[in-house]
Structure formats: C-alpha cells, structure tokens
C-alpha positions in Angstrom: 160.8 283.2 46.7 162.3 281.2 49.8 164.9 284.0 50.2 162.1 286.7 50.6 160.1 284.7 52.9 163.3 283.9 54.9 164.1 287.6 55.0 160.6 288.6 56.2 160.8 285.9 59.0 164.1 287.1 60.1 163.0 290.7 60.0 160.0 289.7 62.2 162.2 287.8 64.6 164.5 290.7 65.1 161.4 292.9 65.9 160.3 290.6 68.4 163.8 290.4 69.9 163.8 294.2 70.0 160.5 294.3 71.7 161.5 291.7 74.4 164.6 293.9 75.0 162.4 296.8 75.8 160.1 294.7 77.9 163.0 293.4 80.0 164.1 296.9 80.6 160.4 297.9 81.7 160.4 294.8 83.9 163.7 296.0 85.4 162.4 299.5 86.0 159.3 298.3 87.6 161.1 296.0 90.0 163.3 299.0 91.0 160.3 301.1 91.6 158.7 298.5 93.7 161.8 298.0 95.9 161.8 301.9 96.5 158.2 301.6 97.4 158.6 298.5 99.6 161.5 300.3 101.5 159.4 303.4 102.0 156.5 301.3 103.4 159.0 299.5 105.8 160.3 302.8 107.0 156.7 303.7 108.1 155.7 300.3 109.3 158.5 297.5 109.5 155.8 294.9 110.3 153.7 295.5 107.0 152.8 292.1 105.4 153.4 292.4 101.8 152.3 288.6 101.2 148.7 289.8 101.6 149.1 292.3 98.7 147.9 291.1 95.3 147.9 292.7 91.8 144.7 294.2 90.9 142.5 292.3 88.6 143.2 293.0 84.9 140.2 294.1 83.2 139.7 294.1 79.3 138.2 297.2 78.0 134.7 296.8 76.3 134.9 298.0 72.8 131.3 298.8 72.6 129.9 299.8 75.8 131.4 302.3 78.3 132.0 301.0 81.9 128.8 300.5 83.8 126.5 301.1 80.7 125.7 297.3 80.1 123.6 297.0 83.2 121.8 300.2 82.5 120.9 299.3 79.0 120.0 295.5 79.8 117.4 297.0 82.4 116.3 299.7 80.1 115.6 297.2 77.4 113.8 294.7 79.8 111.7 297.6 81.1 110.5 298.4 77.7 110.0 294.9 76.4 106.4 293.9 75.9 107.2 290.2 76.8 110.2 288.4 78.5 113.4 288.2 76.6 116.4 286.0 76.4 119.8 287.0 77.3 120.8 286.8 73.5 117.8 288.9 72.4 118.9 291.7 75.0 122.4 291.6 73.9 121.3 291.7 70.3 118.7 294.8 71.2 121.8 296.6 72.8 123.8 296.3 69.7 120.9 297.4 67.7 120.8 300.5 70.0 124.3 301.2 69.1 123.6 301.1 65.3 124.5 297.3 65.0 128.4 297.9 65.3 130.1 294.8 63.8 131.4 292.7 66.6 133.0 289.2 66.2 131.4 286.1 67.4 133.8 286.1 70.4 132.9 289.8 71.4 129.1 288.8 71.1 129.7 286.0 73.4 131.5 288.2 76.0 128.7 290.6 75.7 126.2 287.8 76.2 128.1 286.6 79.2 128.3 290.2 80.8 124.5 290.5 80.2 123.7 287.3 81.9 126.0 288.1 84.8 124.3 291.4 85.2 120.8 289.9 85.0 121.6 287.1 87.5 122.8 290.0 89.9 119.9 291.8 89.5 117.7 288.5 89.8 119.5 288.3 93.4 118.6 292.0 94.0 114.9 291.4 93.2 114.9 293.8 90.3 114.2 291.1 87.6 112.8 287.6 87.4 113.3 284.3 85.5 110.1 283.5 83.7 111.1 280.4 81.7 113.5 279.1 79.3 113.7 279.1 75.5 113.2 275.8 73.9 116.1 274.8 71.7 119.7 273.9 71.9 120.8 276.5 74.3 117.7 276.6 76.4 118.3 280.4 77.4 116.7 281.9 80.4 113.7 284.4 79.7 113.8 287.6 81.8 111.4 290.2 82.7 111.7 293.3 84.8 109.7 293.4 87.9 107.3 296.5 88.2 107.8 298.6 91.2 
C-alpha cells in the first residue's frame, strides 16, 4: 500500500515540477516581450516614467452572472418588491431567478458582498434608500428602490 501511495505522490511531484518549468518559460517569454515594449516606448519618448505603470487589477469571473448583470438584477428585484428587502434576500432572489443554481457558501458570500457594494453605490446616487435593519445576528440593512 505505501509503495502505491509513494508512487502516486512522486508522480504528482513530477507533474508539478513540469508545470513549474512551463511557467518559468512563460515568465521568461513575458519578460522578453516587456523589454521589447519598453525599448519601443523609449524610442518614442525617452523620458517616459515606467514607475507609474501598475498591472491591471485582476478580476475573478462571476460563475453565475455576466459582467454588469448584478446591479441590474438587484435593482429590478427591489423595484418589484412589495416591501424593503435585505441584501441576503436580494441575492437569494437573484439565484432563484437563475433557476437556483448550486453555489458554494463562499460563492454566495461573494455574491452577497457584490450586491451590498452595488446597493451602497446606488444609495450614494440616490437610487435606493436604507429603510432599517433586520433584527438578528447579522443586522442586515433593508433596502428599497426610490420611485421616480
């Protein structure tokens, strides 16, 4: 039994080393490409300040909703709601609208944070208002859409 386990672990180790080798080659390729781009920029503008450049922020793709869809759905749900709703209720209703896809607790928390961030932005823009808090452990904010 231990020989089988060791063989599997050694095989996994070799796969990781192979992946690392590919990644080193990719990093080397990217560094060369950056050097060429920097040289091209310096030819055009020798005083260009590279220290001000930062890599773009990495975003994780949402597995349930398309980009920009979360704010629209959240606002639609609030507009149709007969009474104020909590962020968690809005996130649940959004998932129900998608046919209740299975999401992990972590994915649900991420969606909940997105909905909360969207609603706080819309609150500052005067599109929604906070009408209170849910009594309980999390004391979630209750939201409602402002009629125009």
